[in-house]
DOBA-576091 format. One record per residue (C-alpha): residue in three letters; z, y negated, x. Coordinates in pm, whole numbers, plus 32768, in hexadecimal, padded with zeros to 4 digits. Example, Ala and Ser with C-alpha at 12.3 -4.5 7.8 and 13.67 -1.06 7.14 Angstrom:
ALA830C81C284CE SER82CA806A8557 
END
This chain:
MET987E1950A335 SER995019DFA200 LYS996A1B74A1F4 LEU99181C08A0CE THR9A3A1CACA061 ARG9A591E39A026 ARG9A411DEA9EB1 ALA99281D0D9EA3 PHE988B1DF59F8C LEU98C01F1F9E86 THR98251E509D84 ALA97111DBF9E48 GLY96961ECF9F29 LEU96191F8C9DD9 ILE956D1E559D1D VAL94101E7B9CBA GLY941420049D00 GLY939920069E3F GLY94BB1F0E9EC6 LEU94B41F37A038 ILE94612082A076 VAL94672069A1E6 GLY95F42035A219 VAL966E2097A0D6 ALA978E218AA116 ILE980521C99FCA ARG968122399F57 PRO9646238F9FD8 GLY953923E4A0F5 HIS943422ECA180 ARG9357225EA05B THR926D21A2A155 PRO917322CDA1CB LYS914322F9A02D LEU90F821A49FE3 ALA9026218DA10C LYS8F3522B4A074 PHE8ECA219A9F63 MET8F23203D9FF8 GLN8EC52050A14F HIS8D55202EA19B ASP8C85203BA2DC GLU8D3A1F92A412 GLU8E7A1EDDA31A VAL8FC31F7FA35C LEU90C31F9EA234 VAL92011EFBA2F1 ASN92D81F4BA189 ALA92471F579FFB TRP92281DBA9FFA VAL91751D81A158 LYS901E1DC5A224 LEU8FDA1D3CA36B LEU8E5F1D4DA3F4 PRO8DEE1D57A517 ASP8DA51BE9A54E ASN8F161BA5A509 SER8F061B5AA3CA VAL8FC01BA8A291 THR8F691C3CA135 VAL90991C27A05B ILE90B41D139F37 VAL91291C799DF8 SER917B1D3C9C92 HIS91611C299BCE ALA902F1B9F9B11 GLU8F721A339B51 MET8F3D19779A0A GLY8F3F18449A91 GLN90D718269AD9 GLY90BF181E9C4B ALA919D19509C53 GLN90BB1A209D43 SER90DB18F89E61 ALA923F18CA9E1A LEU92A31A2A9E35 ALA91C81A229F77 ILE926C18FBA014 MET93AD199D9FE4 LEU93351AAAA0AF ALA92A71A01A1B4 ASP93B9191BA1F0 GLU94B21A2BA231 MET93CB1AE5A307 ASP93791994A3B7 VAL91F419CEA38F ASP90D218BEA3D0 TRP908A1867A272 ASP8F311823A2CA SER8EE7199AA30C VAL8F841A12A1BF THR8EB31AA7A098 ILE8F591B509F78 GLU8EC71C969EBF GLU8F6A1CD29D73 ALA900F1E469D4E PRO8F641F529CA0 ALA8FBD20039B45 HIS90D920F89C2C ASP9216216F9BC6 GLU929D21159D28 TYR92591F9E9CC6 ALA93011FB29B6A ASN94011E929B29 PHE955E1F139B70 HIS96141DB99B6C MET956B1D889A07 ALA95DD1EA49995 ARG973C1E7D99FA GLU97501D33995D PHE96C21D8C981E LEU97891ED897FB LEU98D61E77988E PRO98FD1CFD98B3 GLY9A071C5B996F GLU9AD31CC79AAA MET9B3D1E1B9B39 PRO9C4D1E9C9C16 GLY9BAE1EEF9D47 ILE9BF7204B9D16 VAL9B63204A9BE2 ASN9A021FB59C7F GLN99F620D19D6A THR99D721B79C64 LEU990C20F49B7F ASN980E20809C40 GLY975B21E79C4D VAL97A8220B9ADD PHE96EC20E69AA4 LEU95BD21019B81 THR95A2223A9ABF ILE95AA216B9986 SER9498206D9A01 LYS939F21919A63 SER93D022339915 ILE93B4212D985D ALA927B2092991D LEU93021F419951 GLN922F1E629A3E VAL92301D3C9966 THR92171BCB9993 GLY92D91B0198D3 GLY942A1A89984F SER942C19AF999A PHE948D1AE99A5C SER93861ACA9B7C ILE947719DB9C83 ARG95D01A149C10 SER95AD1B7B9C20 THR948D1C0E9CF5 GLY94831AE99DE2 GLU95DB1A8E9E10 ARG96751C0B9DFE GLY95101C929E6D MET94231BCE9F17 ARG95251B2DA019 VAL95B81C4DA06E ALA94711CF7A090 GLY94131BE9A1A5 ALA95801BD3A27B ALA95581D35A28D ALA94011D5AA2FF ARG94661C49A3F6 GLU95911D2BA48B LEU94C01E5FA4BA LEU93CD1D92A569 VAL94DD1D04A668 GLN95811E4AA67E ALA94271EE1A6D8 ALA94031DC7A7D7 ALA955C1DD9A867 GLN95181F5FA8AD GLU93DB1F41A97E TRP94511E13AA33 GLN95C81E8EAA62 VAL966E1D73A9FE ALA97591D18A913 ALA96DE1CD5A79A THR97B71BC3A780 GLU96DC1B2CA8B9 ILE95A71B03A7E6 ARG953119E6A711 THR941519DBA63E GLN930518F0A58E LYS91DC18F7A4F2 SER919C1A57A523 VAL91F11A50A688 LEU93001AF7A74A TYR93A21A50A86E HIS94701A97A970 ASP94CE195BAA3D ALA959D1A17AB5E THR946F1AA7ABD6 ASN935B19C4AB55 ARG92EB1AC7AA83 LYS922D1AECA917 ALA915B1BB0A835 PRO90E51B82A6FA TYR91681C4EA5DE ILE904E1D67A5CB GLU908C1DBEA705 PHE91FB1E64A6A2 ALA917B1EDBA53F LYS9118202DA551 THR92682067A619 ALA93501F8DA51A ALA92A2205CA3E2 LYS932821A7A483 GLN94B420F1A497 GLN95AF211FA3AB GLY96031FA1A333 PRO97221F02A329 GLU98331F31A239 PHE98981DE5A20E PRO97731CCFA280 THR97D01BA5A2C7 LEU97361A7FA1EB LYS97251918A214 THR97EB180DA1AE PRO975216EEA106 GLU976E161AA22E GLN96831710A2FD PHE956B170CA1F6 THR941516B4A277 LEU9344173AA12E MET9427172DA01E GLY947E16099F93 ASN9359153CA04A GLU929A14709F8D GLU91811458A08E ILE913315E5A047 GLN901E16159F57 ARG8FDA174A9E80 LEU8ECE18389F17 ASP8E0118649DB0 ILE8DB416F89D8A PRO8C5016E09E78 GLU8BC517FF9DC0 LYS8C0117699C60 VAL8BAA16189CD7 ASN8A6316B19D73 GLY8A0917AC9C4C THR8A2B19029D04 ALA8B6E196F9C7B LYS8B511A8B9BAE PHE8BC91AAD9A3A GLY8BAA1BF8994D ILE8A881B4E98B0 ASP89EF1B4A99FA VAL89C61CB49A24 VAL885C1D399A5C LEU88421EB09AD0 PRO870F1F699AFC GLY86431FD899CF MET87641F1698FE LYS87441ED89777 TYR87E01DE4968F ALA887E1DED9553 THR895D1D239437 VAL8A0D1D52930C LYS8AA01CEF919D THR8BC91D78913E SER8C551D96900E PRO8CC41C158F88 VAL8E191C9E8ECF PHE8ED41D458FD8 GLY8EFC1EB78F83 SER8DD91EFB8ED4 LYS8CED1FE38F32 VAL8B83202D8F2E GLU8AFA20EE8DD3 SER899C20C18E09 ILE88AC20318F0D ASP87201FB68EC9 SER867E1F83901D SER852E1FDB8FCA ALA84B31E529012 ALA857F1E359142 GLU84FA1F8191EE LYS839A1F1191AC MET83D01DCF9297 LYS83701D989413 GLY84561E2794DE VAL85331ECC940F ILE85B5202894AF LYS86B020B593B8 VAL87B1205092A6 VAL88E720C992D9 ASN8A1820F6917A LEU8B41209F922E VAL8C3F20FE911E ASP8CC11F9890E8 GLY8B381EBA9128 VAL8A191F1C91BA GLY89531EEA9303 VAL87F81EA29380 ILE877B1F0794C7 ALA86721E6A9549 ASP85701E1F9699 SER86261CBB9698 TYR87531BF395FF TRP865E1B0A9509 GLN85871C329499 ALA86FD1CD99431 LYS87A41BAA9391 LYS862B1B7692B8 ALA865E1CB79269 ILE87CD1CED91E3 ALA87781BE19105 ALA86751CA79040 VAL87741DCB9028 THR87F41DD88EC4 VAL89751E868EB7 THR8A3E1EE08D9A TYR8BAF1EE78DE5 SER8CA51FC08D1D ALA8D891EF38C17 SER8EF41E7F8CC4 GLU90511DE68C44 TRP902B1CC48CDC ASP8EF21C3F8C6C ASN8F9E1B448B8F THR90A41AE48C8C SER908019958CF8 SER913F189A8E15 ASP91C5181D8CC1 THR9240195B8C34 ILE92AB19E28D94 MET93C1189E8DD8 ALA941C18CF8C6B GLN94711A1B8CB7 PHE951B19968E02 ARG961218CE8CED THR961F19C28BF8 ASP969C1AAE8CF4 MET977519C08DB7 ASP983B19748C68 LYS98861AFA8C03 ALA99121B348D41 VAL99F21A3D8D27 THR9A411A998BD4 ASN9A761C0E8C20 GLY9B1F1BCF8D98 ASP99EE1C708E2A GLU99C31BA88F45 GLU999A1BF590B0 THR9ABE1B65918A ASP9A0F1ACF92DE PHE9B1B1A1D933B SER9C8F19A892A7 GLU9D8818E39335 GLY9EAF18699280 ASN9E85182790FE ALA9D4C176B90C1 ARG9D4E17B78F42 ASN9EA2174E8F07 VAL9E96160B8FBD ILE9D5915AC8EFE GLU9DE515FA8DB8 SER9EF6150C8DE2 ALA9E6C14118E95 ALA9E3112C08DF8 ASN9CF912528ECB VAL9BF813738EB6 ILE9A8E135B8F4A THR9985145A8ED1 ALA9838148D8F18 GLU9703156D8F14 TYR95D315819017 SER947D16749028 VAL939916A990F5 PRO924D177690C7 TYR919F18899178 LEU90ED1838929E ALA8F9D18C6934E HIS8F9E18D594FA ILE8E4A184794EE THR8DFB1895966D MET8CF318089743 GLU8C5E193F9761 PRO8C1F1A259623 MET8C991B839607 ASN8BAA1C6496D7 SER8BAE1DBF9799 THR8AAA1EAF9836 ALA8AE1201C9836 LEU8A19214398C3 VAL8A98229B9836 LYS89D123AC9920 ASP8A3F2508996D GLY8BA8250A98C8 LYS8BEA23C49973 THR8C05226F98F8 GLU8BE5211099DA VAL8C301FCA993C TRP8C111E7899DC GLY8C7F1D27994A GLY8D8B1C269968 THR8EF91CB398BE GLN90731C7298F7 ASN90D31DE498CD PRO90011EA89971 LEU90D21FF39999 GLY90F51FC49819 ILE8F9C1FB697DA ARG8F5C20F498CA ALA906421A097DD ALA8FC12133968B ILE8E9821B49704 ALA8EF32306977A GLU8FC222FF9633 TYR8E7D22BD956C LEU8DB123A79628 ASP8EB524BB962B THR8E7A24DA9792 ASP8F6924A998ED ALA8FA52346996A GLU8F2223B89A91 ASN8DDB23C19A0D VAL8DCA224F99B4 VAL8DCC21609AA5 VAL8DC41FD89A33 ASN8D4E1EC49B1F ASN8DC21D839AF2 VAL8D341C259B37 TYR8D851AD49AE0 LEU8DD21A70999C GLY8D63195198DB GLY8EA11907985B GLY8FBC19F397A6 PHE90E619579720 GLY916E1ABD96CA ARG90021B0F9603 ARG8F721BE29727 ALA90A91CD19730 MET90501D5195DC THR8F591EA09611 ASP8E841E8A94E0 TYR8D431DCC9585 PRO8D4C1EE4968D ILE8D6A1FED95B6 GLN8C331F6A9503 ALA8B6A1F57961C VAL8BC320DC9654 LYS8B6D21379515 LEU89FC20929507 ALA89FE211E966E ASN8A2B227695F5 ALA892022669516 LEU8850222F9651 PRO88A823079736 GLY883622CE98AC VAL87CD2177985C PRO88CF205998AE VAL88F51F75976D LYS89901DF9977D MET8A231DBF9621 ILE8A501C229609 TRP8B011BB094DB SER8A5E1A609402 ARG8B50193E941B GLU8B6019AA9283 GLU8BCC1AE192CC ASP8CC31A5A93DD VAL8D2E1971930B GLN8D4B1A56919A HIS8DDA1B989263 ASP8F201B569326 PHE905D1B889363 TYR90F41A2992D7 ARG9237199B9343 PRO93251A019212 ALA934918D190E6 ILE94BD187C90CD VAL95A217BE8FCF SER96E31760903D ARG980116C48F94 PHE994B15DA8FFA LYS9A6C15918F92 ALA9B7014AB9081 ALA9CF21416901A LEU9D1012DE90DF GLY9E6E12649143 ASP9EE210DF9142 SER9E1810C492C0 GLY9D0011229212 LEU9CFC125292ED PRO9C9513A59246 THR9DD414A891FE ALA9D1915AA918D TRP9B90161F917B GLU9AF1172C90E3 ASN9981177490C9 GLN98D6188C9036 TYR975818DE9065 VAL964819DB9058 ASP95E31AB99111 LYS96781B919203 HIS96071AF39378 GLU95EF1AF594AF PRO96991AD095C3 LYS98071AD0950B GLU987E19909588 ALA975918C69533 PRO98091835940D TYR996117F294C7 ILE99B8168E94E3 PRO9A5E161C9633 TYR9B2F150595B5 GLN9CB51535955E VAL9CFA158493EF ASP9E41163B93A6 ASN9DC116F49293 GLN9C6117AD926A PHE9BB7188A91A0 VAL9A4518DD91DC HIS998B1A0A9115 TYR98501A91909D ILE97AC1B608FBF GLU96701C168FE1 SER95661BEC8EC4 PRO94081CB18F43 THR92B11C4C8F11 HIS915C1CDA8F4C ILE91171BE89065 PRO910A1C6C91D0 PHE92111BB792B1 GLY922E1BA39433 PRO929F1AE49546 TRP923E1976958E ARG927F18919679 SER93F8188A968F VAL940019889586 ASP94F01923942C HIS95B8180B9527 SER949B173E94C0 GLN94F3171F9363 HIS9675172D9381 ALA967015ED946F PHE95B4154F934B PHE96B115AA925D THR97D815579335 GLU977E141A93F5 SER970713939297 PHE986713C59202 ILE991F136A9318 ASP9848121F92FE GLU98A3120E91AE LEU9A10123B919B ALA99F6110692C1 HIS9968102591B7 ALA9A6210AC90A6 ALA9B7E104091A6 GLY9AB40EEB91F6 GLN9AB70F24935F ASP99D10F39948C PRO990310A99490 PHE993A10A795E9 GLN9A9E1046961A TYR9AC6113B94CF ARG9A47123695C8 ARG9AF411BD96DB THR9C2211DF962B LEU9C14134D95BD LEU9B9213BE96FF GLN9CC5137197CA SER9D2514D39808 GLU9BA11513989B PRO9B8214549A18 ARG9A5114CF9A37 TYR99A0147198C2 LEU9A4E132C98E9 LYS99A712F39A64 VAL9865133899B4 LEU988F125F9873 ASP98F31138994E ALA97E2117A9A42 VAL96C4113F9903 ALA9771101B9890 ASN97870F4A99CC MET96190FBA99F9 SER95CA0F5698B9 ASP96940E0598A7 TRP97470E8E976E ASP97DE0D3796FE ARG966C0C74974D PRO963B0BB7961C LEU94E00C3B9592 PRO93E20B6294D3 GLN93E00B479364 GLY93520C9292C1 TRP93A10D5E93FF GLY94AD0E6D93FB ARG953F0F5A9517 GLY95CB10A594F3 ILE96B0118595A3 ALA96BB130A95B8 ILE976A141F96B1 HIS973A158196C4 GLY97A516B597AE SER96B017E897B7 PHE965118EE98C6 ASN9785185F9998 SER96D516FE99A7 ILE975515B898E5 VAL966A14D598B2 ALA96B6139297D5 GLU956812979776 VAL9576112A96D9 VAL941A10E59626 GLU93AF0F9495D5 VAL92E20F469492 ASP91FB0E2B9429 MET91FD0E0492A2 SER91BE0C9F928C SER907C0CC891FF GLY90B50DB790FC SER90410ED9919A LEU90E90FC092B3 ARG90CC0F8C9414 VAL917A1041951E ASP91930F7A964B LYS92790FF5975B VAL93261151978F PHE94461132989F CYS94DC129A98F8 VAL95DE12F799EA ALA962D14949A4A ASP9701154A9AE4 ALA968D16AB9B3F GLY979B16F79C6E PHE967A16949D61 ALA950616789D75 TYR947C173C9E41 CYS930916A49E1F PRO9362152C9DA0 ASN91F114CD9D5F ALA91CE160F9C7C PHE930F15DB9BC4 ARG92D714809B7E ALA915A15019AE7 GLN921016179A0F MET92F814FD9984 GLU91B3143C9940 SER9124155998B2 GLY921A159C97F9 ILE9245146A9759 ILE9102144496DC PHE911115859652 GLY924915649575 LEU91A713EE952C SER908D148B948E ALA9147159493CC ALA9209146C934D LEU911C138992E2 HIS900C14539273 GLU900F15DB928C GLU90301695914F ILE8FD617E490DC ILE8FA317F88F63 ILE8F9919228E73 LYS8EB819548D5E ASN8E761A938C7E GLY8F091B1F8DBF ALA8E3A1AD38ED8 VAL8E18198F8FC3 MET8D6718648F5D GLN8D3917D790C3 SER8C1D1859919B ASN8BF4176592B6 LEU8C3A15FF934A HIS8BA7154F9250 ASP8CBD15C39147 TYR8D9D16209243 LYS8DFB14ED932C MET8E78149B9474 VAL8F0713879539 ARG8DB4133395F6 MET8DAB123C9739 ASP8D7E110C965D THR8EBF112C95CA ALA8F8311B596DE PRO90BA10EE971E ASP912B10AD987C ILE921C119298FA TYR932D116C99E8 VAL93D8129B9A85 GLU950212759B73 ILE956013BE9C08 ILE970913F39C71 ASN975315259D55 SER98C415549CF7 GLY98D716AD9DB7 GLU991917669C74 ARG989D189B9C48 THR971E18889C54 GLY965E18599AE7 GLY9533183B9A2D ALA9412175D9A52 GLY92E817D89960 GLU939817C7981F PRO950016C69821 GLY9419158B983F THR938615EA96A4 PRO94DD15F095E0 PRO956314A095E7 ILE941413B495D7 ALA941414189436 PRO9575136993E8 ALA956A125D94FA LEU9401120F9430 THR9495122292DB ASN95B11169936F ALA94F9105393DA ILE9451104292B3 PHE9563103A91C4 ALA95CF0F0392C3 ALA94BB0E6A928D THR94880E749111 GLY95B50F03906B SER94FF10158FEA ARG95A7116D904A ILE948C12AA90C0 ARG95241408904D ASP93F714DE9023 LEU92D514FA9118 PRO91B5148E9179 VAL921312FB9165 LYS90E112C790A0 ILE90D5114A90C4 VAL8F7110D29132 
END
């Protein structure tokens, strides 16, 4: 066992707001009774904010993150259950309500004050960031935070503390030393007196006690559930047999259905509505002006869908009516040129004197890359069910941001957040899209037009594609000076637009002189978080350019990277592993190519090798090899699945996906013109996990960034043709 240090506990004990309500000495008061009023039902015993014991000795783990296919809820439950020595077969999962006590404390801390802090500062800041996380309604699933923050610093601590509370309660009852009691599969044992008891027997006593100040965590050698390949996710059976409930499955007594049609040009408003034809159609109840569009409420979704097509809407003229993808990219390039001329660049990272070195260098390599806007295209289109009644509002649906939605609805209705209840269910994909609040607000607007009646609003796929918060389009320019050895002596990167997170364009390679800068060039296209955020764009840029430098130097791309990563042993180990896994030096048939890329994001490092077959003149992605180091994979099966999923997600974007703007509006509308990788074109994927013991990293997003550059580097190896603009567009 390893003791959790005071500094670590002060950080972890308050994580996710509720934290370890029993046993957090630094939080005033005993919070379990307060939580028990709405979290404890029938004969359940709430041991702490995250654990309930039931009369049959089964365990309910309370999880404050949404389940959208990534397996986070099961992984978090595994972390708590292992530390608590719980029988996994007795575990069920309950999603925490959208409540201030379950706000993501640690996420607020990471976003607003990154980095390590002195212990004395930690003690002061914990309360501050708990307050911040509540005030900004932060209960979010995203940023690959679930395991590396809530799990490692919250759920493990909660499980260890609950176990120690139960041991303490049993020791008092049996009048023996706590050190003489062992636990296994939800049972307490005192071998010397041949006594044993299920956890539930001491649950009520444990819940009344002050918890341990520093709970003892297991070492990896003591894990029974964490890191175990045999442990299966709890959500899979119901998803296989069809009993899992997603937002689109919500059914309430007396419920009506609605759909919407929003202005095709973002920012335009409704000037007039002719709904006369729609109002005469069977089942139509009401046509609602939504300001930026129109909604129809009907007895069924099909009736609403037919009626919305019969509504004629006139929208206000917009300054963006003549905007296109071409004009946007031209604007980006013009603004980049002006910024250099006027010295208006915003410095992202600067070391040495890159510009002077480049200006005086004999061998300078330049390149420009671009990526388009991308949609999220989740399997389940946006939907939300709302009921507005007697000054109270209740919504049902799948969201990555329940507290944010509660706050947004309260603001829209000009009411207190306590008057809004958000019921979260499974998400049919999120990728950042379901962190936004637009679609639940629309549902509330529609329900507000029909008080006392629940209204389920479902977007059509066309509405979903054309009214997204898109991954930003970016243009990125590079210059590098190569020395006599062929290695870069200076590196300059200029790009549009401001990015998240800050480190996305950073490189791990040893280059003494670097200048990374950006300019902002606003457009009317709404943008938002997309799987891996801006890492997906910048990994394509940086890993393509480093590949170009390797070829310009006449060196092997893998060996070139190795040379530049000598001061980064963790990166080097991952790079070597993927080269070995893919048999990098093995000759390929004529017309085949092999490409490599490595990128660090969310404290994980992922390297990928892609093999492509271009021998027939068309492109076939044959194999992808992936090595990932996230510190420790607590749920290896789910981790591996996330790498595979991230690869397919990024491969779709690289090969096919593109949102094209014409006359201010999105041209794509459905999967016929917004194409994705399908089963028959998906490559074989091989994943290897490195458990380095470094600080835990994310899983849901880091697999995505390296795939695009690995793919285009492979195409170059096969054809000699360099792709600098995505999507690839090779049939």
